[in-house]
C-alpha positions as semicolon CSV with decimal commas, in nm:
position;residue;x (nm);y (nm);z (nm)
1;X;1,923;-15,062;-14,681
2;X;1,705;-14,812;-14,512
3;X;1,482;-14,871;-14,222
4;X;1,084;-14,787;-14,314
5;X;1,125;-14,487;-14,104
6;X;1,487;-14,340;-14,172
7;X;1,554;-14,013;-13,945
8;X;1,806;-13,856;-14,111
9;X;1,939;-13,558;-14,314
10;X;2,164;-13,761;-14,554
11;X;1,953;-13,744;-14,840
12;X;1,925;-13,346;-14,851
13;X;2,124;-13,252;-15,160
14;X;2,119;-13,626;-15,282
15;X;2,045;-13,702;-15,656
16;X;1,851;-14,027;-15,717
17;X;1,927;-14,167;-16,102
18;X;1,764;-14,440;-16,293
19;X;1,620;-14,615;-15,963
20;X;1,323;-14,785;-15,936
21;X;1,115;-14,589;-15,668
22;X;0,765;-14,727;-15,716
23;X;0,574;-14,745;-15,377
24;X;0,811;-14,500;-15,243
25;X;0,688;-14,298;-14,941
26;X;0,831;-13,966;-14,793
27;X;0,671;-13,881;-14,506
28;X;0,701;-13,609;-14,223
29;X;0,982;-13,449;-14,448
30;X;1,139;-13,099;-14,520
31;X;1,127;-13,114;-14,975
32;X;1,216;-12,734;-15,021
33;X;1,349;-12,773;-15,351
34;X;1,242;-13,136;-15,421
35;X;1,272;-13,197;-15,795
36;X;1,134;-13,502;-15,992
37;X;1,233;-13,453;-16,357
38;X;1,187;-13,680;-16,659
39;X;1,011;-13,945;-16,444
40;X;0,744;-14,134;-16,522
41;X;0,395;-14,325;-16,350
42;X;0,080;-14,428;-16,331
43;X;-0,019;-14,335;-15,977
44;X;0,141;-14,067;-15,811
45;X;0,019;-13,895;-15,481
46;X;0,165;-13,550;-15,317
47;X;0,041;-13,423;-15,016
48;X;0,149;-13,150;-14,776
49;X;0,174;-12,772;-14,782
50;X;0,347;-12,670;-15,073
51;X;0,399;-12,293;-15,148
52;X;0,461;-12,328;-15,455
53;X;0,390;-12,656;-15,658
54;X;0,477;-12,654;-16,012
55;X;0,356;-12,982;-16,221
56;X;0,568;-13,030;-16,603
57;X;0,664;-12,657;-16,584
58;X;0,274;-12,544;-16,508
59;X;0,244;-12,359;-16,190
60;X;-0,066;-12,541;-16,000
61;X;-0,040;-12,358;-15,689
62;X;-0,352;-12,180;-15,720
63;X;-0,584;-12,403;-15,861
64;X;-0,517;-12,657;-15,621
65;X;-0,592;-12,434;-15,343
66;X;-0,894;-12,283;-15,502
67;X;-1,021;-12,655;-15,552
68;X;-0,963;-12,715;-15,170
69;X;-1,141;-12,420;-15,062
70;X;-1,408;-12,509;-15,318
71;X;-1,471;-12,870;-15,190
72;X;-1,435;-12,758;-14,813
73;X;-1,529;-12,399;-14,743
74;X;-1,407;-12,407;-14,366
75;X;-1,035;-12,402;-14,475
76;X;-1,067;-12,034;-14,579
77;X;-1,292;-11,958;-14,301
78;X;-1,034;-12,070;-14,103
79;X;-0,732;-11,920;-14,280
80;X;-0,841;-11,577;-14,288
81;X;-1,019;-11,544;-13,971
82;X;-0,913;-11,179;-13,841
83;X;-1,183;-11,011;-13,653
84;X;-1,334;-11,190;-13,373
85;X;-1,674;-11,235;-13,541
86;X;-1,471;-11,457;-13,813
87;X;-1,338;-11,626;-13,540
88;X;-1,700;-11,702;-13,456
89;X;-1,805;-11,818;-13,812
90;X;-1,502;-12,050;-13,830
91;X;-1,557;-12,198;-13,545
92;X;-1,956;-12,227;-13,583
93;X;-1,885;-12,406;-13,900
94;X;-1,626;-12,637;-13,766
95;X;-1,888;-12,737;-13,478
96;X;-2,163;-12,812;-13,759
97;X;-1,890;-13,054;-13,987
98;X;-1,782;-13,224;-13,696
99;X;-2,134;-13,292;-13,547
100;X;-2,244;-13,420;-13,853
101;X;-1,904;-13,639;-13,925
102;X;-1,962;-13,783;-13,565
103;X;-2,310;-13,926;-13,640
104;X;-2,167;-14,076;-13,961
105;X;-1,869;-14,200;-13,802
106;X;-2,102;-14,359;-13,525
107;X;-2,245;-14,587;-13,777
108;X;-1,991;-14,770;-13,835
109;X;-1,824;-15,084;-13,679
110;X;-1,593;-14,991;-13,378
111;X;-1,277;-15,163;-13,557
112;X;-1,331;-14,996;-13,848
113;X;-1,289;-14,636;-13,692
114;X;-0,921;-14,768;-13,592
115;X;-0,877;-14,897;-13,953
116;X;-0,588;-14,681;-14,147
117;X;-0,676;-14,599;-14,503
118;X;-0,359;-14,616;-14,705
119;X;-0,163;-14,538;-14,393
120;X;-0,281;-14,230;-14,231
121;X;-0,434;-14,202;-13,913
122;X;-0,750;-14,374;-13,829
123;X;-1,027;-14,188;-13,739
124;X;-0,965;-14,274;-13,349
125;X;-0,611;-14,117;-13,443
126;X;-0,756;-13,839;-13,565
127;X;-0,970;-13,720;-13,314
128;X;-0,657;-13,778;-13,071
129;X;-0,453;-13,559;-13,289
130;X;-0,714;-13,308;-13,238
131;X;-0,747;-13,313;-12,902
132;X;-0,393;-13,242;-12,842
133;X;-0,369;-12,941;-13,070
134;X;-0,652;-12,808;-12,873
135;X;-0,427;-12,896;-12,570
136;X;-0,161;-12,741;-12,673
137;X;-0,248;-12,416;-12,876
138;X;-0,570;-12,324;-12,638
139;X;-0,550;-12,469;-12,291
140;X;-0,158;-12,419;-12,249
141;X;-0,075;-12,158;-12,462
142;X;-0,368;-11,939;-12,463
143;X;-0,585;-12,063;-12,137
144;X;-0,242;-12,126;-11,920
145;X;-0,458;-12,448;-11,760
146;X;-0,272;-12,631;-11,491
147;X;-0,284;-12,942;-11,641
148;X;-0,361;-12,863;-12,022
149;X;-0,272;-13,200;-12,210
150;X;-0,462;-13,473;-12,183
151;X;-0,274;-13,885;-12,196
152;X;-0,495;-13,956;-12,526
153;X;-0,371;-13,680;-12,757
154;X;-0,178;-13,774;-13,032
155;X;0,120;-13,551;-13,190
156;X;0,201;-13,499;-13,526
157;X;0,450;-13,758;-13,644
158;X;0,756;-13,575;-13,619
159;X;0,734;-13,543;-13,244
160;X;0,981;-13,774;-13,114
161;X;0,850;-14,012;-12,860
162;X;1,072;-13,889;-12,537
163;X;0,899;-13,533;-12,660
164;X;0,520;-13,692;-12,604
165;X;0,657;-13,876;-12,298
166;X;0,710;-13,509;-12,130
167;X;0,358;-13,416;-12,213
168;X;0,212;-13,775;-12,026
169;X;0,074;-13,877;-12,387
170;X;0,009;-14,229;-12,393
171;X;0,100;-14,300;-12,711
172;X;0,045;-14,668;-12,713
173;X;-0,285;-14,643;-12,604
174;X;-0,587;-14,806;-12,789
175;X;-0,943;-14,620;-12,658
176;X;-1,281;-14,652;-12,791
177;X;-1,397;-14,323;-13,033
178;X;-1,690;-14,273;-12,708
179;X;-1,345;-14,255;-12,512
180;X;-1,154;-14,017;-12,705
181;X;-1,479;-13,796;-12,777
182;X;-1,500;-13,755;-12,365
183;X;-1,198;-13,494;-12,338
184;X;-1,224;-13,406;-12,698
185;X;-1,562;-13,276;-12,699
186;X;-1,490;-13,100;-12,372
187;X;-1,213;-12,915;-12,525
188;X;-1,448;-12,886;-12,835
189;X;-1,635;-12,659;-12,575
190;X;-1,351;-12,473;-12,392
191;X;-1,257;-12,322;-12,767
192;X;-1,626;-12,235;-12,797
193;X;-1,608;-12,021;-12,491
194;X;-1,299;-11,878;-12,616
195;X;-1,437;-11,737;-12,910
196;X;-1,756;-11,637;-12,776
197;X;-1,562;-11,395;-12,511
198;X;-1,304;-11,243;-12,812
199;X;-1,319;-10,919;-12,867
200;X;-0,956;-10,777;-13,046
201;X;-0,815;-10,696;-12,733
202;X;-0,767;-11,047;-12,624
203;X;-0,674;-11,174;-12,984
204;X;-0,372;-10,951;-13,021
205;X;-0,307;-11,069;-12,639
206;X;0,046;-11,231;-12,611
207;X;0,030;-11,553;-12,429
208;X;0,234;-11,636;-12,151
209;X;0,344;-11,999;-12,268
210;X;0,430;-12,153;-12,556
211;X;0,218;-12,463;-12,654
212;X;0,452;-12,711;-12,529
213;X;0,837;-12,697;-12,447
214;X;0,967;-12,802;-12,719
215;X;0,815;-12,527;-12,947
216;X;1,087;-12,239;-13,059
217;X;1,087;-11,932;-12,746
218;X;0,925;-11,675;-12,913
219;X;0,624;-11,447;-12,909
220;X;0,304;-11,661;-12,920
221;X;-0,057;-11,446;-13,008
222;X;-0,360;-11,532;-12,914
223;X;-0,498;-11,511;-13,246
224;X;-0,253;-11,697;-13,440
225;X;-0,297;-11,985;-13,119
226;X;-0,667;-11,987;-13,246
227;X;-0,576;-12,005;-13,594
228;X;-0,380;-12,300;-13,563
229;X;-0,674;-12,506;-13,397
230;X;-0,896;-12,386;-13,661
231;X;-0,642;-12,472;-13,905
232;X;-0,596;-12,815;-13,802
233;X;-0,973;-12,879;-13,737
234;X;-1,021;-12,787;-14,078
235;X;-0,779;-13,003;-14,283
236;X;-0,824;-13,305;-14,049
237;X;-1,164;-13,262;-14,090
238;X;-1,059;-13,284;-14,436
239;X;-0,893;-13,638;-14,421
240;X;-1,139;-13,772;-14,220
241;X;-1,410;-13,740;-14,444
242;X;-1,183;-13,878;-14,742
243;X;-1,116;-14,205;-14,553
244;X;-1,461;-14,205;-14,408
245;X;-1,616;-14,265;-14,748
246;X;-1,312;-14,549;-14,801
247;X;-1,450;-14,704;-14,509
248;X;-1,804;-14,649;-14,541
249;X;-1,755;-14,849;-14,913
250;X;-1,609;-15,177;-14,743
251;X;-1,217;-15,049;-14,802
């Protein structure tokens, strides 16, 4: 029997036929070329980054992206940022969204902010992850700070625990929302200063570091690093408000 989270490549190229896969969850996996054919179900959910998504022979990629952008305009601002003014406009939108959403979250009991909805990160875990994203892509890569990683940062699901430990992260910490927001808001303020000081030359500057030791040895340009921060903020805001609605409804 396969464990709940199996780190293996033995499923690559496999064919699964006539099996009961109800309730199967695939998370943090490479699914390029995945085909689900002649299957049936009353409730099927797909979530992730798909360059091309076809459902029953209909390419729905453009429709899904356009609908997400309509619901969450900050996604498009983050994705399409090119000039210093674009980066500032995207960060303006993100700051405004989180300001409203943090006020909304604080109206819930603290315990609710640690609840996971359908197995996704809790609100506090989301803030911890965005803290780490800013620490890595801004604090380490762009600003080259001496000690950029805060121990309350939370890595993506695919990062091995030993790699997280190398960054000084305390994965099993159980901080309150306010304890996380102290460094999180400080990092957001650093991002504000960074985008306010942008000019074309700074955007095209090659960073002296990569975001973390486990990242590939390649060229990291300021515009790319700051765009990662923007996109992380926009996407995780989308997840956070989705799950906040469930928590507010008593789910």
